[in-house]
MARBA-3410 file (N, C-alpha, C, O; in Angstrom, 1 decimal):
146
-12.2,6.3,-5.5,-12.4,7.0,-6.7,-12.2,8.4,-6.5,-12.7,9.0,-5.4 ~ -11.6,9.1,-7.4,-11.4,10.6,-7.2,-12.7,11.3,-7.4,-13.6,10.9,-8.1 ~ -12.8,12.5,-6.8,-14.0,13.3,-6.9,-14.2,13.7,-8.3,-15.4,13.7,-8.8 ~ -13.1,14.0,-9.0,-13.3,14.4,-10.5,-13.8,13.3,-11.3,-14.7,13.5,-12.1 ~ -13.3,12.1,-11.1,-13.8,10.9,-11.8,-15.3,10.6,-11.5,-16.0,10.3,-12.4
-15.6,10.8,-10.2,-17.0,10.6,-9.7,-17.9,11.5,-10.5,-19.0,11.1,-10.9 ~ -17.5,12.8,-10.5,-18.4,13.8,-11.2,-18.6,13.5,-12.7,-19.7,13.8,-13.2 ~ -17.6,13.0,-13.3,-17.7,12.7,-14.7,-18.5,11.4,-15.0,-19.2,11.3,-16.0 ~ -18.4,10.4,-14.2,-18.9,9.1,-14.4,-20.2,8.8,-13.7,-21.1,8.0,-14.3 ~ -20.5,9.3,-12.5,-21.6,8.9,-11.7,-22.5,10.1,-11.5,-22.0,11.2,-11.2
-23.8,9.9,-11.5,-24.8,11.0,-11.2,-25.6,10.7,-10.0,-26.7,11.0,-9.9 ~ -25.0,10.1,-9.0,-25.7,9.6,-7.8,-25.2,10.5,-6.6,-24.1,11.0,-6.6 ~ -26.1,10.8,-5.7,-25.7,11.7,-4.6,-24.8,10.9,-3.6,-24.9,9.7,-3.4 ~ -23.8,11.6,-3.0,-22.9,11.1,-2.1,-23.6,10.9,-0.7,-24.4,11.7,-0.3 ~ -23.3,9.8,0.0,-23.7,9.6,1.3,-22.6,9.8,2.3,-21.4,9.6,1.9
-22.9,10.3,3.5,-21.8,10.4,4.5,-21.2,9.1,4.9,-21.9,8.1,4.8 ~ -19.9,9.1,5.2,-19.3,7.9,5.7,-18.3,8.2,6.8,-17.8,9.3,6.9 ~ -18.1,7.2,7.7,-17.2,7.4,8.8,-15.8,6.8,8.4,-14.9,6.8,9.3 ~ -15.7,6.3,7.2,-14.4,5.6,6.8,-13.3,6.7,6.7,-13.5,7.7,6.2 ~ -12.1,6.3,7.3,-11.0,7.2,7.2,-9.9,6.4,6.5,-9.6,5.2,6.8
-9.2,7.0,5.6,-8.1,6.3,4.8,-6.8,7.0,5.1,-6.7,8.3,5.2 ~ -5.7,6.2,5.2,-4.4,6.7,5.4,-3.5,6.2,4.3,-3.6,5.0,4.0 ~ -2.6,7.0,3.8,-1.6,6.5,2.8,-0.2,6.8,3.4,-0.1,7.3,4.5 ~ 0.8,6.4,2.7,2.2,6.6,3.1,2.4,8.1,3.3,3.2,8.5,4.2 ~ 1.9,8.9,2.5,2.2,10.4,2.6,1.2,11.1,3.5,1.3,12.4,3.6
0.2,10.5,4.1,-0.7,11.2,5.0,-2.2,10.8,4.8,-2.5,9.8,4.2 ~ -3.0,11.6,5.4,-4.5,11.3,5.4,-5.1,11.5,4.1,-4.7,12.5,3.4 ~ -6.0,10.7,3.7,-6.8,10.8,2.4,-8.1,11.4,2.8,-8.8,10.8,3.6 ~ -8.5,12.5,2.2,-9.8,13.1,2.5,-10.9,12.4,1.8,-11.0,12.5,0.6 ~ -11.7,11.7,2.6,-12.9,10.9,2.0,-14.1,11.8,2.0,-14.5,12.3,3.1
-14.6,12.1,0.8,-15.8,13.0,0.7,-17.1,12.3,1.0,-18.1,13.0,1.4 ~ -17.2,11.0,0.7,-18.4,10.3,1.0,-18.4,9.0,0.3,-17.3,8.5,-0.3 ~ -19.5,8.3,0.2,-19.6,7.0,-0.5,-20.9,6.9,-1.3,-21.8,7.6,-1.0 ~ -20.8,6.0,-2.2,-22.0,5.7,-3.1,-22.2,4.2,-3.1,-21.2,3.5,-3.2 ~ -23.4,3.7,-3.0,-23.6,2.3,-3.2,-23.8,2.0,-4.7,-24.6,2.6,-5.3
-23.0,1.1,-5.2,-23.0,0.7,-6.6,-23.3,-0.8,-6.8,-22.9,-1.6,-5.9 ~ -23.9,-1.1,-7.9,-24.2,-2.5,-8.2,-23.0,-3.0,-9.0,-22.6,-2.4,-10.0 ~ -22.4,-4.2,-8.6,-21.2,-4.7,-9.2,-21.4,-6.1,-9.6,-22.0,-6.9,-8.8 ~ -20.9,-6.5,-10.8,-20.9,-7.9,-11.2,-19.6,-8.2,-12.0,-19.1,-7.3,-12.6 ~ -19.2,-9.4,-11.9,-18.0,-9.8,-12.6,-18.4,-10.2,-14.0,-19.5,-10.6,-14.3
-17.5,-10.1,-15.0,-17.8,-10.6,-16.4,-18.2,-12.1,-16.3,-17.6,-12.8,-15.5 ~ -19.1,-12.4,-17.1,-19.6,-13.8,-17.2,-20.2,-14.3,-15.9,-20.2,-15.5,-15.6 ~ -20.8,-13.4,-15.1,-21.4,-13.8,-13.9,-22.8,-13.2,-13.8,-23.0,-12.0,-14.2 ~ -23.8,-13.9,-13.3,-25.1,-13.4,-13.1,-25.3,-12.7,-11.8,-26.3,-12.0,-11.5 ~ -24.4,-13.0,-10.8,-24.5,-12.4,-9.5,-24.2,-10.9,-9.5,-23.1,-10.5,-9.9
-25.1,-10.2,-8.9,-24.9,-8.7,-8.8,-24.8,-8.4,-7.3,-25.7,-8.8,-6.5 ~ -23.8,-7.7,-6.9,-23.6,-7.3,-5.5,-23.7,-5.8,-5.3,-23.3,-5.1,-6.2 ~ -24.1,-5.3,-4.2,-24.2,-3.9,-3.9,-23.0,-3.6,-3.0,-22.9,-4.1,-1.8 ~ -22.1,-2.7,-3.4,-20.9,-2.4,-2.6,-20.7,-0.9,-2.5,-21.3,-0.1,-3.3 ~ -20.0,-0.5,-1.5,-19.7,0.9,-1.2,-18.5,1.4,-2.0,-17.5,0.7,-2.0
-18.7,2.5,-2.7,-17.6,3.0,-3.5,-17.2,4.3,-2.8,-18.0,5.3,-2.7 ~ -16.0,4.4,-2.3,-15.5,5.6,-1.6,-15.1,6.7,-2.6,-14.4,6.4,-3.6 ~ -15.5,7.9,-2.4,-15.1,9.1,-3.2,-14.1,9.9,-2.4,-14.5,10.4,-1.3 ~ -12.9,10.2,-3.0,-11.9,10.9,-2.2,-11.4,12.1,-3.0,-11.5,12.2,-4.2 ~ -11.0,13.1,-2.2,-10.4,14.3,-2.8,-9.1,14.0,-3.5,-8.2,13.4,-2.9
-9.0,14.4,-4.7,-7.7,14.1,-5.5,-7.6,15.1,-6.6,-8.6,15.6,-7.1 ~ -6.3,15.4,-6.9,-6.1,16.5,-7.9,-6.1,15.9,-9.3,-5.9,16.6,-10.3 ~ -6.2,14.6,-9.5,-6.1,14.0,-10.8,-7.2,12.9,-11.0,-7.9,12.5,-10.0 ~ -7.4,12.5,-12.2,-8.4,11.4,-12.5,-7.7,10.1,-12.3,-7.3,9.5,-13.3 ~ -7.5,9.7,-11.1,-6.8,8.4,-10.9,-7.8,7.2,-11.0,-9.0,7.4,-10.8
-7.3,6.1,-11.5,-8.1,4.9,-11.7,-8.4,4.4,-10.3,-7.6,4.2,-9.4 ~ -9.7,4.0,-10.0,-10.1,3.5,-8.7,-9.4,2.2,-8.4,-9.2,1.4,-9.3 ~ -9.1,2.0,-7.2,-8.5,0.7,-6.7,-9.6,-0.1,-6.0,-10.5,0.4,-5.4 ~ -9.4,-1.4,-6.0,-10.3,-2.3,-5.2,-9.7,-2.4,-3.8,-8.6,-2.7,-3.5 ~ -10.6,-2.1,-2.8,-10.2,-2.2,-1.4,-10.4,-3.7,-1.0,-10.9,-4.5,-1.7
-9.9,-4.0,0.2,-10.0,-5.4,0.7,-11.5,-5.8,0.8,-11.8,-7.0,0.6 ~ -12.4,-4.9,1.1,-13.8,-5.3,1.2,-14.4,-5.7,-0.1,-15.2,-6.7,-0.2 ~ -14.0,-5.0,-1.2,-14.4,-5.5,-2.5,-13.8,-6.8,-2.9,-14.4,-7.7,-3.4 ~ -12.5,-6.9,-2.6,-11.8,-8.2,-2.9,-12.4,-9.4,-2.2,-12.6,-10.4,-2.7 ~ -12.7,-9.1,-0.9,-13.4,-10.2,0.0,-14.7,-10.6,-0.6,-15.1,-11.8,-0.6
-15.5,-9.7,-1.2,-16.8,-10.0,-1.7,-16.7,-10.6,-3.1,-17.3,-11.6,-3.4 ~ -15.9,-10.0,-4.0,-15.8,-10.5,-5.4,-14.9,-11.7,-5.5,-15.2,-12.6,-6.4 ~ -13.8,-11.8,-4.8,-12.9,-12.9,-4.8,-12.6,-13.4,-3.4,-11.5,-13.1,-2.9 ~ -13.5,-14.2,-2.9,-13.4,-14.6,-1.5,-12.1,-15.3,-1.1,-11.7,-15.2,0.1 ~ -11.4,-15.9,-2.0,-10.2,-16.6,-1.6,-8.9,-15.9,-2.1,-7.8,-16.5,-2.2
-9.0,-14.6,-2.3,-7.9,-13.8,-2.8,-6.7,-13.9,-1.9,-5.5,-13.9,-2.3 ~ -6.9,-13.8,-0.6,-5.8,-13.8,0.4,-5.0,-15.0,0.3,-3.7,-15.0,0.3 ~ -5.6,-16.2,0.3,-4.9,-17.5,0.2,-4.2,-17.6,-1.1,-3.1,-18.1,-1.1 ~ -4.8,-17.1,-2.2,-4.1,-17.2,-3.5,-3.0,-16.3,-3.7,-1.9,-16.7,-4.1 ~ -3.2,-15.0,-3.4,-2.2,-14.0,-3.7,-1.1,-13.9,-2.6,0.1,-13.7,-3.0
-1.4,-14.2,-1.4,-0.3,-14.0,-0.4,0.6,-15.2,-0.4,1.8,-15.0,-0.1 ~ 0.2,-16.4,-0.8,1.1,-17.5,-0.9,2.1,-17.4,-2.1,3.2,-18.0,-2.1 ~ 1.7,-16.7,-3.1,2.5,-16.5,-4.3,3.8,-15.8,-3.9,4.9,-16.2,-4.4 ~ 3.7,-14.8,-3.1,4.9,-14.0,-2.7,5.7,-14.5,-1.5,6.8,-14.0,-1.2 ~ 5.2,-15.6,-0.9,5.9,-16.1,0.3,6.9,-17.1,-0.1,6.7,-18.0,-1.0
8.1,-17.0,0.4,9.2,-18.0,0.1,10.1,-18.1,1.4,10.1,-17.2,2.2 ~ 10.8,-19.1,1.4,11.8,-19.3,2.5,13.0,-18.5,2.1,13.8,-18.9,1.3 ~ 13.3,-17.4,2.8,14.4,-16.6,2.5,15.7,-17.0,3.2,16.7,-16.3,3.0 ~ 15.6,-18.0,4.0,16.8,-18.4,4.8,18.0,-18.7,3.8,19.1,-18.3,4.1 ~ 17.7,-19.5,2.8,18.7,-19.8,1.8,19.3,-18.6,1.2,20.6,-18.5,1.0
18.5,-17.7,0.8,19.0,-16.4,0.1,19.8,-15.6,1.1,20.9,-15.1,0.7 ~ 19.4,-15.5,2.3,20.2,-14.7,3.3,21.5,-15.4,3.6,22.5,-14.7,3.6 ~ 21.5,-16.7,3.7,22.8,-17.4,3.9,23.8,-17.2,2.7,25.0,-17.0,2.9 ~ 23.2,-17.2,1.5,24.1,-17.0,0.3,24.7,-15.5,0.4,25.8,-15.3,0.1 ~ 23.8,-14.6,0.7,24.3,-13.2,0.8,25.4,-13.0,1.9,26.3,-12.3,1.7
25.2,-13.7,3.0,26.1,-13.6,4.1,27.5,-14.1,3.7,28.5,-13.6,4.1 ~ 27.5,-15.2,2.9,28.7,-15.8,2.4,29.4,-14.9,1.4,30.6,-14.7,1.4 ~ 28.6,-14.3,0.5,29.1,-13.5,-0.6,29.6,-12.1,-0.1,30.6,-11.6,-0.6 ~ 28.9,-11.6,1.0,29.3,-10.2,1.5,29.4,-10.2,3.0,28.6,-9.7,3.7 ~ 30.5,-10.9,3.5,30.6,-11.0,5.0,30.8,-9.7,5.7,30.3,-9.5,6.8
31.4,-8.7,5.1,31.6,-7.4,5.7,30.3,-6.7,6.0,30.2,-5.9,6.9 ~ 29.3,-6.9,5.1,28.0,-6.2,5.2,27.3,-6.7,6.5,26.7,-5.9,7.2 ~ 27.5,-8.0,6.8,26.8,-8.6,7.9,27.6,-8.6,9.2,27.2,-9.2,10.2 ~ 28.8,-8.1,9.2,29.7,-8.1,10.3,29.1,-7.2,11.4,28.8,-6.0,11.2 ~ 28.8,-7.7,12.6,28.2,-7.0,13.7,29.2,-6.3,14.6,28.8,-5.5,15.4
30.5,-6.5,14.4,31.5,-5.9,15.3,31.6,-4.4,15.3,31.7,-3.8,16.3 ~ 31.6,-3.8,14.1,31.8,-2.4,13.9,30.9,-1.9,12.8,31.0,-2.3,11.6 ~ 29.9,-1.0,13.1,29.0,-0.6,12.1,29.4,0.7,11.4,28.6,1.2,10.6 ~ 30.5,1.2,11.8,31.0,2.5,11.1,31.5,2.2,9.7,32.1,1.2,9.4 ~ 31.2,3.1,8.8,31.7,3.0,7.4,33.0,3.7,7.4,33.1,4.9,7.8
34.0,3.0,6.9,35.4,3.6,6.9,35.8,3.8,5.4,35.3,3.1,4.5 ~ 36.7,4.7,5.3,37.3,5.0,4.0,36.3,5.4,2.9,36.4,5.0,1.8 ~ 35.3,6.2,3.3,34.3,6.6,2.4,33.9,8.1,2.7,33.7,8.4,3.9 ~ 33.9,8.9,1.7,33.5,10.3,1.9,32.3,10.6,1.1,32.2,10.3,-0.1 ~ 31.3,11.2,1.7,30.1,11.6,1.0,29.9,13.1,1.0,30.3,13.8,1.9
29.3,13.5,-0.1,29.0,15.0,-0.3,27.5,15.1,-0.5,26.9,14.4,-1.3 ~ 26.9,16.1,0.2,25.5,16.3,0.0,25.3,17.7,-0.4,25.7,18.6,0.4 ~ 24.7,18.0,-1.5,24.4,19.3,-2.0,23.0,19.6,-1.9,22.1,18.9,-2.4 ~ 22.6,20.7,-1.2,21.2,21.1,-1.0,21.0,22.4,-1.7,21.9,23.2,-1.9 ~ 19.7,22.6,-2.0,19.3,23.9,-2.6,19.4,24.9,-1.5,19.3,24.6,-0.3
19.6,26.2,-1.8,19.7,27.2,-0.8,18.5,27.3,0.1,18.6,27.5,1.3 ~ 17.3,27.2,-0.4,16.1,27.4,0.4,15.5,26.0,0.9,14.4,25.9,1.2 ~ 16.4,25.0,0.8,15.9,23.7,1.3,15.6,23.6,2.8,16.3,24.2,3.6 ~ 14.5,23.0,3.1,14.1,22.8,4.5,13.9,21.3,4.8,13.4,20.6,3.9 ~ 14.3,20.9,5.9,14.1,19.4,6.2,12.6,19.1,6.4,11.8,19.9,6.9
12.2,18.0,5.9,10.8,17.5,6.0,10.8,16.3,7.0,11.4,15.3,6.8 ~ 10.1,16.5,8.1,10.0,15.4,9.1,8.6,14.8,8.9,7.6,15.4,8.9 ~ 8.6,13.4,8.7,7.4,12.7,8.5,7.2,11.8,9.7,8.2,11.2,10.2 ~ 6.0,11.6,10.1,5.7,10.7,11.1,5.9,9.3,10.6,5.7,9.0,9.4 ~ 6.3,8.3,11.5,6.4,7.0,11.0,5.1,6.4,10.6,4.1,6.8,11.1
5.1,5.5,9.6,3.8,5.0,9.1,3.9,3.4,9.2,5.0,2.9,9.2 ~ 2.8,2.8,9.2,2.7,1.4,9.2,3.0,0.8,7.9,2.7,1.3,6.8 ~ 3.7,-0.3,7.9,4.0,-1.1,6.7,2.8,-1.7,6.1,1.9,-2.0,6.9 ~ 2.7,-1.9,4.8,1.6,-2.6,4.3,1.6,-4.0,4.8,2.6,-4.5,5.2 ~ 0.5,-4.7,4.7,0.3,-6.0,5.2,1.3,-7.0,4.7,1.9,-7.8,5.4
1.6,-7.0,3.4,2.5,-7.9,2.7,4.0,-7.7,3.3,4.7,-8.6,3.4 ~ 4.3,-6.4,3.6,5.7,-6.2,4.1,5.8,-6.5,5.6,6.9,-6.8,6.0 ~ 4.7,-6.6,6.3,4.8,-6.9,7.7,5.1,-8.4,7.9,5.7,-8.8,8.9 ~ 4.6,-9.3,7.0,4.8,-10.7,7.1,6.3,-11.1,7.1,6.6,-12.0,7.9 ~ 7.1,-10.5,6.3,8.5,-10.9,6.2,9.3,-10.7,7.5,9.9,-11.6,8.0
9.2,-9.5,8.1,9.9,-9.3,9.4,9.4,-10.2,10.5,10.2,-10.7,11.3 ~ 8.1,-10.5,10.5,7.6,-11.4,11.5,8.1,-12.8,11.4,8.4,-13.4,12.4 ~ 8.2,-13.3,10.1,8.7,-14.6,9.9,10.2,-14.7,10.3,10.6,-15.7,10.9 ~ 11.0,-13.6,10.1,12.4,-13.7,10.5,12.6,-13.6,12.0,13.7,-14.0,12.5 ~ 11.6,-13.1,12.7,11.8,-13.1,14.2,11.5,-14.4,14.8,11.9,-14.6,16.0
10.8,-15.3,14.1,10.5,-16.6,14.7,11.6,-17.5,14.9,11.5,-18.6,15.3
END
């Protein structure tokens, strides 16, 4: 939850936390956490979960972390991860037949193509550290290596 949203919606003091969050664009500054009572609609069960408050320039809608999903929807991994999994061998074979030049390993140079790149005068290159792929994206390369 963003700090701005926290200030508008919750009147509880922040507790220190050792949690560190990382996004594709860098470190997320975690300001603290708040213990909140959570229940699902049509459920009598109330659980106490940690809500992380992060520095943000906008009122972003809070996301559910894996710890919340594990508590509220214990079988979410089995349900959601299997929906996106498929045997891509057939699709790759079709693409190889349709576009043999793309998959040709003999020469990787692009021929008979000219590219132009226009930059602003004050443009500076931005170098980013490599980042880890999200869990869902990691599964695909691992399957293709087997």
